C-alpha positions as semicolon CSV with decimal commas, in nm:
position;residue;x (nm);y (nm);z (nm)
1;M;-2,929;-14,795;12,182
2;E;-3,275;-14,942;12,183
3;H;-3,235;-15,295;12,311
4;H;-3,558;-15,432;12,167
5;H;-3,420;-15,396;11,811
6;L;-3,148;-15,652;11,878
7;S;-3,222;-16,021;11,845
8;P;-3,088;-16,283;12,089
9;G;-2,832;-16,371;11,822
10;D;-2,720;-16,008;11,808
11;W;-2,670;-16,006;12,183
12;E;-2,470;-16,331;12,159
13;S;-2,239;-16,176;11,902
14;I;-2,195;-15,867;12,122
15;Q;-2,114;-16,086;12,423
16;A;-1,858;-16,277;12,218
17;D;-1,692;-15,956;12,102
18;P;-1,338;-15,923;12,245
19;A;-1,381;-15,551;12,318
20;F;-1,702;-15,620;12,513
21;R;-1,535;-15,901;12,707
22;Q;-1,240;-15,674;12,785
23;L;-1,478;-15,403;12,913
24;V;-1,662;-15,647;13,138
25;A;-1,333;-15,788;13,270
26;M;-1,196;-15,441;13,344
27;K;-1,509;-15,341;13,530
28;R;-1,507;-15,663;13,728
29;R;-1,137;-15,621;13,819
30;F;-1,219;-15,285;13,975
31;I;-1,569;-15,335;14,118
32;V;-1,517;-15,668;14,295
33;P;-1,206;-15,571;14,495
34;A;-1,346;-15,224;14,567
35;T;-1,669;-15,374;14,699
36;I;-1,484;-15,628;14,913
37;F;-1,258;-15,354;15,053
38;F;-1,558;-15,132;15,128
39;L;-1,747;-15,405;15,307
40;V;-1,446;-15,515;15,514
41;Y;-1,365;-15,155;15,607
42;Y;-1,730;-15,076;15,688
43;F;-1,790;-15,382;15,907
44;A;-1,449;-15,355;16,078
45;L;-1,581;-15,077;16,303
46;P;-1,867;-15,268;16,470
47;I;-1,654;-15,582;16,487
48;L;-1,366;-15,399;16,654
49;V;-1,599;-15,216;16,891
50;G;-1,750;-15,551;16,989
51;F;-1,434;-15,762;17,011
52;A;-1,164;-15,505;17,098
53;P;-1,339;-15,235;17,300
54;A;-1,022;-15,141;17,490
55;L;-0,844;-15,067;17,161
56;M;-1,133;-14,861;17,027
57;E;-1,166;-14,662;17,350
58;R;-0,809;-14,533;17,333
59;Q;-0,768;-14,162;17,279
60;A;-0,656;-14,101;16,922
61;I;-0,688;-13,734;16,829
62;G;-0,762;-13,485;17,104
63;H;-1,072;-13,604;17,288
64;L;-1,174;-13,840;17,005
65;N;-1,122;-14,209;17,065
66;A;-1,013;-14,459;16,801
67;A;-1,374;-14,563;16,730
68;Y;-1,476;-14,206;16,640
69;V;-1,166;-14,153;16,426
70;F;-1,233;-14,483;16,249
71;A;-1,599;-14,391;16,196
72;L;-1,504;-14,051;16,052
73;S;-1,243;-14,215;15,827
74;Q;-1,523;-14,411;15,664
75;F;-1,650;-14,091;15,506
76;A;-1,307;-14,025;15,356
77;M;-1,282;-14,385;15,238
78;A;-1,620;-14,363;15,063
79;W;-1,523;-14,038;14,887
80;I;-1,188;-14,183;14,781
81;L;-1,356;-14,493;14,637
82;L;-1,604;-14,266;14,459
83;A;-1,323;-14,061;14,304
84;L;-1,140;-14,377;14,194
85;Y;-1,457;-14,518;14,039
86;L;-1,536;-14,194;13,857
87;Q;-1,184;-14,193;13,715
88;R;-1,223;-14,550;13,592
89;A;-1,580;-14,493;13,473
90;R;-1,457;-14,238;13,217
91;K;-1,254;-14,513;13,051
92;F;-1,541;-14,763;13,083
93;D;-1,782;-14,513;12,923
94;F;-1,540;-14,439;12,639
95;M;-1,499;-14,813;12,564
96;E;-1,874;-14,868;12,584
97;A;-1,940;-14,579;12,342
98;Q;-1,696;-14,732;12,092
99;I;-1,867;-15,071;12,116
100;V;-2,214;-14,916;12,078
101;R;-2,106;-14,715;11,770
102;R;-1,957;-15,024;11,607
103;V;-2,257;-15,242;11,692
104;R;-2,501;-14,983;11,564
105;S;-2,315;-14,963;11,235
106;E;-2,303;-15,344;11,202
107;F;-2,674;-15,396;11,276
108;R;-2,817;-15,125;11,048
């Protein structure tokens, strides 16, 4: 949709639309907790290495210590979050396409 064809009033009516509000709320309910989880998980490694070095130096798997296992787990965590977001994004995209089709038909 070309945004410059919509007036500020058109945008206000879109923002007031219940389907648009539902879409924004659904995205927020996923993105905010996922971002908080990611940041806590990501910064836990340097914090634990700094404040609990004895714990992070323990052997975990073979010759790898807990710090290395934790660091490697961050790759898996990022991929899992990516997969979860892609799964949700399909629904977000479908809802957005419905809203765009309806808005285009209303503003023609």
